[in-house]
C-alpha positions as CSV (number, residue, x, y, z in Angstrom):
1,Q,-13.1,14.5,4.7
2,V,-10.2,12.0,4.7
3,Q,-8.5,11.2,1.4
4,L,-5.8,8.7,0.5
5,V,-3.7,9.6,-2.6
6,E,-1.4,7.1,-4.2
7,S,1.5,7.5,-6.5
8,G,4.3,5.4,-8.1
9,G,2.7,2.7,-10.1
10,G,3.8,1.9,-13.6
11,L,5.3,-0.7,-16.0
12,V,8.5,-2.5,-15.2
13,Q,10.3,-5.6,-16.4
14,A,10.6,-8.7,-14.3
15,G,13.4,-8.3,-11.8
16,G,13.0,-4.5,-11.6
17,S,11.8,-2.3,-8.8
18,L,9.1,0.2,-8.1
19,K,8.1,2.4,-5.1
20,L,4.6,3.2,-4.2
21,S,3.6,6.0,-1.9
22,C,0.3,7.0,-0.2
23,T,-0.5,10.1,1.7
24,S,-3.5,10.5,3.9
25,S,-5.0,14.0,4.3
26,G,-8.0,15.6,6.0
27,F,-9.1,15.7,9.6
28,I,-7.1,12.8,11.1
29,F,-6.9,12.2,14.8
30,G,-4.8,9.1,14.4
31,I,-3.9,6.2,12.0
32,A,-3.7,2.8,13.7
33,R,-2.7,0.8,10.6
34,M,-1.6,1.6,7.0
35,G,-1.0,-0.9,4.3
36,W,-1.3,-2.0,0.7
37,Y,-3.6,-4.5,-1.0
38,R,-3.6,-5.6,-4.6
39,Q,-6.1,-7.1,-6.9
40,A,-5.2,-9.0,-10.1
41,P,-7.8,-9.5,-12.9
42,G,-10.2,-12.3,-11.9
43,K,-8.8,-12.6,-8.4
44,Q,-9.8,-11.3,-5.0
45,R,-8.1,-8.4,-3.3
46,E,-5.2,-9.6,-1.1
47,L,-3.0,-8.1,1.5
48,V,0.5,-7.2,0.3
49,A,1.8,-5.5,3.4
50,A,0.7,-3.6,6.5
51,I,2.3,-1.6,9.2
52,T,1.1,-0.4,12.6
53,A,1.7,3.0,14.1
54,G,4.4,1.3,16.3
55,G,6.1,-0.1,13.3
56,T,5.0,-3.7,13.4
57,T,4.9,-5.1,9.9
58,N,2.9,-7.9,8.2
59,Y,3.6,-9.2,4.7
60,G,1.8,-11.5,2.3
61,D,3.7,-14.8,1.8
62,S,4.3,-14.1,-1.9
63,V,6.2,-10.8,-1.3
64,K,8.2,-11.6,1.8
65,G,11.9,-10.8,1.3
66,R,11.1,-8.7,-1.8
67,F,8.9,-5.9,-0.6
68,T,9.4,-3.5,2.3
69,I,6.8,-1.3,3.9
70,S,7.5,1.8,5.9
71,R,5.6,4.8,7.2
72,D,6.2,8.4,8.2
73,N,3.7,9.1,11.1
74,A,4.3,12.8,11.0
75,M,3.5,13.0,7.3
76,N,0.7,10.3,7.4
77,T,2.5,8.6,4.6
78,V,3.1,4.9,3.8
79,T,5.6,3.6,1.3
80,L,6.0,0.3,-0.4
81,Q,9.4,-0.5,-1.9
82,M,9.0,-3.4,-4.3
83,N,12.1,-5.2,-5.5
84,D,12.7,-8.3,-7.7
85,L,9.2,-7.8,-9.2
86,K,7.6,-10.8,-10.9
87,P,4.8,-10.9,-13.5
88,E,2.5,-12.3,-10.8
89,D,2.9,-9.1,-8.9
90,T,0.8,-7.4,-11.7
91,G,-2.4,-5.8,-10.5
92,V,-4.0,-2.7,-9.1
93,Y,-2.5,-1.7,-5.8
94,Y,-4.7,0.0,-3.2
95,C,-3.6,2.0,-0.2
96,N,-5.5,1.3,3.0
97,A,-5.5,3.1,6.3
98,F,-7.5,2.6,9.5
99,I,-8.1,6.2,10.5
100,N,-9.7,7.8,13.5
101,S,-11.4,10.9,12.0
102,Y,-14.0,12.8,14.2
103,G,-13.9,10.0,16.7
104,T,-15.1,7.2,14.4
105,P,-12.2,4.8,13.3
106,K,-12.8,3.1,10.0
107,D,-11.0,1.8,6.9
108,Y,-10.3,4.2,4.1
109,W,-9.0,3.3,0.6
110,G,-7.1,5.0,-2.1
111,Q,-8.3,5.0,-5.7
112,G,-5.7,2.4,-6.8
113,T,-2.6,2.5,-8.9
114,Q,-1.7,0.0,-11.6
115,V,1.5,-2.0,-11.4
116,T,2.4,-4.1,-14.5
117,V,5.4,-6.4,-14.6
118,S,6.4,-7.7,-18.0
119,S,8.2,-11.0,-18.4
């Protein structure tokens, strides 16, 4: 059974930094894409950043230049470094991974970690 475990959320003042990490475990044949999504109260879940196995990255427009996504393929881990945080970055951040497990690739999600940025 595949599991995604997140860590690193918390409370920070505007302009501060946080780092989120997510590790996938279980029977994993391969992970094509890993990423982070977030959901603010009353809003839809949105893409924050994603990265392919080859290292190609994709960022949401609101975080470009402030957030950096990276991954360790050997450890099945994805990390999101968030700098210059703003109050509008507040929300629950979910790790996502498109994993091939037992020959059936599909999306898996973490349980979510709260990020709160105070003004």
